[in-house]
N, C-alpha and C positions, 0 to 999 in steps of 0.2 A: 566717287562725290558727289553726283547730282542725286544717285537715289538714297545716302546717307542724310544730304538737305531734306530732300521730302519726309524720310522718316523722321528723322527728329522734329518737322513742321506739323507731324499729325500727332506726336508725342505731346507734343507743346500743346496742342489742340485739343487733346483730351482731357492731359493734366487743367485747363482753365474750367472744362466741363465736368470735371470732377470735382472741384472748387468751389463752383458754381452749386450742385446740387449740395456738399457738405456745411454753404452756407446759408442758401434759403430752399431747399430740397430742389421739389420739381417746378416750384414757381416761376412762368418764365420760360421753361423749355420748351419746346417746340416737341411734336412728334419725331421728325424725323431725330432730333437730337438724340430723345430717348432713347431710340431703337438705334442709334450708331454705338452710347454707350455700352447697350447691351448687346451688343453685335462684337463688341472689343471684349466682353470677356471672352470670348472663344478664340479671338486671333487677337491679341494685347499689342501687337507691333504691326496691324496692317491698318492702312485706311480704309473705317467704315461709312466714310459720308454717303458715299455714291451708291453702297448697296442700301443703306438705310434709302436713300430717297427712293429707289427703283421698287423694295418691298411697298414703301407706302402708295406708289403710282399702280403699283399690282393687284394690290389688294384692298387700296383703297381709304384701308379706314386700320389705326393699330391695332385696336382690339383683332382684326380680320387677319391681322399679320401672323398675333400670336396664336391663334385658332387654325391658322394654316398646320396642313400635312405636310411633314420636314420632306417629303418629294418635292412638293410645291414650292418651298420654300427655298431647294437646292436650285431650282430650274431659273430663279432671277439670278443674272449675271451679279459676279462677288459673293455669292453665298455659298459656305461650303460645308460641308457636315459640321466641323466645329460651332461654325455660327447658329445654325439651324438648332446644333442640341443646345447653345445657350440661350436662343428663345423660347424651348421647351422646354426645358429646365424650369426657367423663371417662370412662367404660363404654369408649371405645375406645381411649384412650391407655393404659387399664389394660391390655388388653390387650396393647398394644405395650410395653409393660415387661415384664410377666411372659415375653413370646416371647423380647423382647431378651436377659432376663438366663441365658436358657439355653444362648446362645451360646458351642459352649466346653468348656462344665462337659459333664461327664462323665454319662452316665446313669443309671448304679447308682451313685453318689453323688448324683445329684441327683433321684433320679424322682418324691418329693415333690413340688419344685418344679414340673415338667413336669404331673405331674397335675391341679395348679394352675391351669397355666396351660391345661391340656384344659375342666378344667373353666370357667373362666371365660368360655371362647372357643367353648362347644359344647351347655353347660345353658341350656336354655329356646327352643332353634330350635324352630322348627315343621315343620322337615325334617330328615331325617336326612342328615347330614354324614360323610365322611370327612376326616380329616387323617395325613397321614404323617410321623413325626419321621425324618429321616435323621440316621444316626450315621456318624461314620470310625470304622477298624479301633481304636481306642482305647476306642468307643463314647461319643465326645465327640461333643456338637451341633451338627453343621452346619445345618440349616436347616426349616425347617416347611412343609408346603403343603398346603392342602385340594383334593384330587384328583378327589372325585365330591360329587355331591350326590342328595337322593330319595331314591326306596325303594334301601336297598346289599344286593345279591346276587351270587353269582358271575354273572349274567347283567347286570348294569350298573355291575359296578366290575371293570372289564380288568388284570388281572395285565402283561400287559406294557407298559401307561402306570404302571405304578408303576415296575416296573423300569428300564425308559428313563429317570426321572425321577431312579434311585438311581442310575444310571450316569453319569447326566450330574453331578450331583453328585458323584462319586467315593466312594460311601456303600458301607461296609463292611456295613451293617447296617440296620434300621429297626425304628421300633415304628408302630402305625399303631392309628387310633382315631376309634370313630364316637360319635354320641348316640342317645338312645332318646330321641326328645319325650314317650314317655309317661311316663318317667322309673324303669322299667323295668331294674332291673343285671340282668337273669336272661338270658344268651344264647340267644339263640332259635338252630333249626337251622342256618338260613340262616348265622346269625353263626359257626356251626360253621364249616358245610361253605364259607363264604368265605374261614376264617382257615386251614383246610387246604390249599384251593387255591393260596392265596399262600404258604404257609407250603414247600410241594413245589417250587412253580414259583420261588420261593428259593435256594431251597435247591440247586436244577440251578445256578441260575448264581452260586452261591456269593457268596450275599448272606442274614445272619442275617438272620431275621424274631423277633426277640427277645420282642416282646407285643404280645397284642392288647387295648387299655383303651377298655370302655361307659360311657358319660358318661351319669347320670340323675339323681335322686335318691343323689347322690354321682358314686363310681367303681370300677367292675368289673375286674379284672387277670389274662385269661386265668395270665396266670405264677405269680401269687402263688397263684392256685386249681387250679395243678397239670394246667391242662386242653394249656399249649402243651406239656408233657413228654408228655403222651398223644397228641398231635399230631404232635410230634417220630418218635415212637416209628410212630406209623400210616405217614408217609412213609417214613420208611425202609424201611419192609418193601414198599412199592407200589412203590420206586426198585429195592430188589433183582430185585423179582419183572419188571420191565421188562425 
């Protein structure tokens, strides 16, 4: 009887949270309440309030909970395979949605949406990943793809492979992005050298490299900070001296 009482009480609490969301969306929800609802997708008849609280306590923020490996999630008391699957599935769906809504939109008018997609897909990764966004001649987004993983520099990222993919997509312009697992947004000398090499090679192939974004604790744009202009000038001088 006692078990049934607490089970019914938990179901009533979740029903109130669902009704609250249907009326006002996530306005007024705490991170714990959002996680509680997500966990309940995996185990709908289990009280998920305490596991949600413990997840935030363990990982610190809502975003870091979603980015955590399944093994780490399941190490938290009360979080099992079904709960961890629910969290990872929602995170993957969010990435899919953010990517899909970019297709066909012009980059210059949707740079904020591009940044949101890249932050969601690259932030929190334990290794460096290079993503390329392919654009047509009007700078509308065609698609995006991961082209390299691991330590990224001119020795591990092959410009010819990026150009090959650009030609396959009939892309006229590119935006590249990579993450810094440390969270730092400061471009390294290797980042500068890689961007310079890619810019010069793309220019030779009549493909524009519009920007390079670094994703860490936020995002850093080479273009917004004037670095693409200086790289463009360096490449122009180098090509004139050939």
